C-alpha positions as CSV (number, residue, x, y, z in Angstrom):
1,X,17.6,-11.8,-39.9
2,X,15.7,-14.3,-38.1
3,X,11.9,-14.7,-39.1
4,X,10.0,-13.0,-36.0
5,X,8.1,-15.0,-33.9
6,X,4.5,-15.7,-34.8
7,X,2.5,-12.8,-33.9
8,X,4.9,-10.3,-34.3
9,X,4.9,-7.7,-36.7
10,X,8.5,-5.5,-37.1
11,X,8.5,-1.8,-38.4
12,X,11.6,-0.1,-39.4
13,X,12.1,3.0,-39.0
14,X,14.4,6.1,-40.4
15,X,16.0,8.0,-37.7
16,X,13.5,8.9,-35.2
17,X,13.0,10.7,-31.5
18,X,12.7,8.1,-30.0
19,X,11.4,4.2,-30.9
20,X,9.4,4.4,-27.5
21,X,7.7,7.4,-28.6
22,X,6.8,6.5,-31.7
23,X,5.3,2.7,-29.9
24,X,3.2,4.8,-27.3
25,X,1.8,6.8,-30.1
26,X,0.8,3.7,-32.8
27,X,-0.6,2.1,-28.7
28,X,-3.0,5.3,-28.1
29,X,-4.1,4.5,-32.0
30,X,-5.0,0.8,-31.7
31,X,-1.9,-1.2,-33.0
32,X,-2.0,-4.5,-31.8
33,X,0.1,-6.7,-29.7
34,X,3.3,-7.9,-30.8
35,X,4.2,-4.9,-33.2
36,X,7.7,-4.0,-33.3
37,X,9.6,-0.5,-33.9
38,X,13.2,-0.5,-34.4
39,X,15.6,1.6,-35.8
40,X,19.7,2.2,-36.0
41,X,19.8,5.6,-35.5
42,X,17.9,7.4,-32.6
43,X,17.8,10.7,-31.8
44,X,16.7,11.6,-28.8
45,X,16.3,8.2,-26.7
46,X,15.9,8.1,-22.9
47,X,16.6,5.4,-20.3
48,X,15.6,5.4,-17.0
49,X,14.8,8.2,-14.7
50,X,14.5,10.8,-18.2
51,X,18.5,10.5,-18.8
52,X,19.2,10.3,-22.4
53,X,20.5,6.8,-24.1
54,X,22.4,7.6,-27.3
55,X,22.1,5.4,-29.7
56,X,24.0,6.7,-33.2
57,X,23.6,4.7,-36.4
58,X,25.0,1.1,-35.7
59,X,23.6,0.3,-32.7
60,X,19.8,-0.9,-31.7
61,X,17.3,1.0,-30.3
62,X,13.9,-1.4,-30.2
63,X,10.5,-1.3,-29.0
64,X,7.7,-3.9,-28.5
65,X,4.4,-2.8,-27.8
66,X,2.5,-5.5,-25.8
67,X,-1.3,-5.5,-24.6
68,X,-0.9,-8.2,-21.5
69,X,-4.2,-8.6,-19.5
70,X,-3.0,-8.3,-15.9
71,X,-3.1,-6.4,-13.0
72,X,-0.9,-2.8,-13.2
73,X,0.8,-4.3,-10.0
74,X,2.6,-6.8,-12.4
75,X,4.1,-4.5,-15.0
76,X,7.3,-3.8,-14.2
77,X,7.9,-7.4,-14.1
78,X,8.5,-7.0,-17.9
79,X,11.5,-5.3,-17.6
80,X,13.0,-8.3,-15.9
81,X,11.8,-10.5,-17.9
82,X,13.3,-8.4,-20.9
83,X,16.7,-8.6,-19.7
84,X,16.7,-12.6,-19.2
85,X,15.3,-12.5,-23.3
86,X,18.2,-9.8,-23.9
87,X,21.2,-12.5,-21.9
88,X,19.9,-14.9,-23.8
89,X,20.2,-13.2,-26.9
90,X,23.8,-11.8,-26.4
91,X,24.7,-16.0,-26.1
92,X,23.9,-16.1,-29.6
93,X,25.9,-13.5,-30.7
94,X,29.1,-15.7,-29.3
95,X,29.6,-13.6,-25.9
96,X,30.0,-16.0,-23.4
97,X,27.2,-16.4,-20.2
98,X,29.7,-16.1,-17.6
99,X,30.8,-12.5,-19.2
100,X,26.3,-11.4,-18.8
101,X,25.3,-10.2,-15.7
102,X,22.1,-8.3,-15.0
103,X,21.7,-5.1,-12.6
104,X,18.7,-4.5,-11.4
105,X,16.5,-3.0,-12.3
106,X,17.0,-2.8,-16.2
107,X,20.4,-2.8,-17.1
108,X,22.2,-5.9,-19.1
109,X,26.1,-5.8,-18.1
110,X,28.8,-7.7,-19.9
111,X,32.4,-7.7,-18.0
112,X,30.9,-5.3,-15.7
113,X,30.1,-2.5,-18.4
114,X,26.5,-1.7,-19.2
115,X,25.7,-2.8,-23.2
116,X,21.9,-2.1,-22.7
117,X,19.6,-0.5,-21.1
118,X,15.5,-1.4,-20.8
119,X,12.8,1.0,-20.2
120,X,9.3,0.3,-19.5
121,X,6.1,2.2,-20.0
122,X,2.6,1.6,-20.4
123,X,-0.9,2.6,-19.6
124,X,-3.5,1.7,-17.1
125,X,-7.5,1.3,-17.6
126,X,-8.7,1.3,-13.9
127,X,-6.1,-1.5,-12.1
128,X,-5.3,-3.6,-15.0
129,X,-2.8,-3.0,-18.3
130,X,-3.9,-1.3,-21.3
131,X,-0.8,-1.5,-23.1
132,X,2.9,-1.9,-22.3
133,X,6.2,-0.2,-24.3
134,X,9.4,-2.1,-23.8
135,X,12.4,-0.1,-24.8
136,X,15.7,-1.8,-26.0
137,X,19.1,0.1,-26.4
138,X,21.9,-2.1,-27.1
139,X,25.4,-1.0,-28.1
140,X,26.6,-2.9,-30.8
141,X,29.5,-1.1,-32.1
142,X,29.8,2.2,-30.2
143,X,29.4,3.0,-26.7
144,X,30.1,6.1,-24.7
145,X,33.4,6.7,-23.4
146,X,32.0,9.0,-20.7
147,X,28.9,7.7,-18.9
148,X,27.2,7.4,-15.3
149,X,27.8,3.8,-15.5
150,X,31.3,2.5,-17.4
151,X,29.5,1.2,-20.9
152,X,30.8,-1.1,-23.6
153,X,29.2,-2.3,-26.8
154,X,29.6,-5.7,-28.7
155,X,32.4,-5.1,-31.3
156,X,34.7,-3.9,-28.3
157,X,33.9,-7.3,-26.8
158,X,35.1,-9.2,-29.3
159,X,31.6,-10.0,-30.8
160,X,31.1,-9.1,-34.8
161,X,27.3,-8.9,-34.9
162,X,25.0,-6.5,-36.9
163,X,21.5,-4.7,-35.7
164,X,19.3,-7.0,-37.6
165,X,20.9,-10.2,-36.1
166,X,20.6,-9.2,-32.7
167,X,17.2,-7.6,-33.3
168,X,16.3,-11.2,-34.7
169,X,17.6,-13.2,-31.4
170,X,16.3,-10.4,-29.0
171,X,12.5,-11.2,-30.4
172,X,13.0,-15.0,-30.5
173,X,14.2,-15.5,-27.0
174,X,11.8,-12.1,-25.5
175,X,8.8,-14.3,-27.1
176,X,10.1,-17.6,-25.2
177,X,10.7,-16.0,-22.0
178,X,7.4,-13.6,-21.9
179,X,5.5,-17.2,-23.2
180,X,6.5,-18.6,-19.4
181,X,6.2,-16.1,-17.4
182,X,2.3,-15.5,-18.9
183,X,2.1,-19.5,-18.7
184,X,4.0,-20.2,-15.3
185,X,4.5,-16.7,-13.4
186,X,7.1,-14.6,-11.7
187,X,9.0,-17.5,-10.0
188,X,10.3,-18.9,-13.3
189,X,11.7,-15.2,-14.0
190,X,13.1,-14.2,-10.7
191,X,15.2,-17.9,-10.7
192,X,16.2,-16.9,-14.4
193,X,17.1,-13.6,-13.5
194,X,18.4,-14.5,-10.0
195,X,21.1,-17.4,-11.5
196,X,22.3,-13.9,-14.5
197,X,22.7,-11.0,-11.8
198,X,25.7,-9.7,-11.4
199,X,25.3,-9.4,-7.1
200,X,25.1,-12.7,-5.0
201,X,23.5,-12.2,-1.7
202,X,25.6,-10.5,0.6
203,X,27.2,-8.1,-1.7
204,X,27.3,-5.0,-0.3
205,X,25.0,-2.2,-2.0
206,X,24.3,1.6,-2.3
207,X,20.9,2.2,-3.4
208,X,19.6,5.8,-4.8
209,X,15.9,6.4,-3.9
210,X,13.4,9.0,-3.8
211,X,17.0,11.6,-3.5
212,X,18.1,9.9,-0.6
213,X,21.0,7.2,-0.6
214,X,21.8,4.3,1.8
215,X,23.7,1.5,2.0
216,X,22.4,-2.2,2.4
217,X,23.2,-6.2,1.7
218,X,21.8,-7.4,-1.2
219,X,20.1,-10.7,-0.8
220,X,17.8,-10.8,-3.8
221,X,14.3,-10.4,-5.3
222,X,10.7,-10.1,-3.8
223,X,7.9,-12.2,-5.1
224,X,6.9,-9.3,-7.0
225,X,10.1,-8.3,-8.4
226,X,11.4,-5.7,-5.8
227,X,14.6,-5.8,-4.5
228,X,14.7,-6.5,-1.2
229,X,18.1,-5.7,1.2
230,X,19.2,-5.9,4.5
231,X,19.8,-1.9,6.0
232,X,22.7,-1.6,8.2
233,X,19.9,-2.0,10.7
234,X,19.6,-5.5,10.4
235,X,15.9,-4.8,8.7
236,X,14.7,-6.0,5.4
237,X,13.2,-3.6,3.0
238,X,12.2,-3.8,-0.2
239,X,12.8,-1.3,-3.2
240,X,10.4,-1.1,-5.9
241,X,12.4,1.5,-7.7
242,X,15.5,3.3,-8.0
243,X,19.4,2.8,-8.4
244,X,21.8,0.2,-7.0
245,X,25.8,0.9,-6.6
246,X,28.1,-2.0,-6.2
247,X,30.9,-1.8,-3.7
248,X,34.6,-3.9,-4.9
C-alpha cells in the first residue's frame, strides 16, 4: 500500500459489523481528524436509506473520520468530494476514465454498473459540524448478482487490484480533493463531478424522494450540491436527497 497522506492514521480491522459504526464510536470518544478504519470483511454494512451493503472477503470497506470546521449545511458535499476522489483512484487501478461515471448523490459506476457506494454520517454542535464519517465500499473481486442497481467489481471489469492498492490510491486522491474543496469551495468539486457524471443536461430521470416518484429533466448541480431538475411543468426543482433512475 502507498503511504497514507500526512495526517492520516490507518487502523486495520478484522471482520466487523460496519466500519462506519466503529468510526462513529471513535468520533464520540475523541478520535482525531484523519483516522481511517478499514476492513476487507464487513458483516452488517449499510448503504443509503439503510440498505445492506455486502462486503465479503476481498472487497474494501473504509471509513474516514474528519472534523471540518464548517456550517452543517455544507456537510453533504463531502459525499460528492469522495465520489470524485474515488473516480480518480479507480483510474490509477488501470480503468480508463471514460468507463467511470458518477451517479448523484453517492454512487460510482463502471460501464453503467455500480462499483461503489458512499455513506456520509455525522454529528453537529449547534449549526456547525462536530465530525463527519465518510464510509466507502468498493467491489474489488466480488459483486452481488442481484441488486437494486446492476453491479460490477474491478475483477469483472478486467482490472486486477488489491484491497490495499485501492485503499492507498483512494486516500491519496481523497486528501487532494478534500484540500481543494476546503481551499476553493464547492465550485471546483461541482465542475469535477459534473465532468464525470453519467448524466448529461437534458436526460430524462425518474426521481424518488420521500416516498414520491416523479419524472424530470436533469439540469445539473446547485451551488450547494443538490440535484437540479426541471419538472414536467417546466419549473426547476432542487432535490437535496433522494434517488434517481435514468431512462434508456
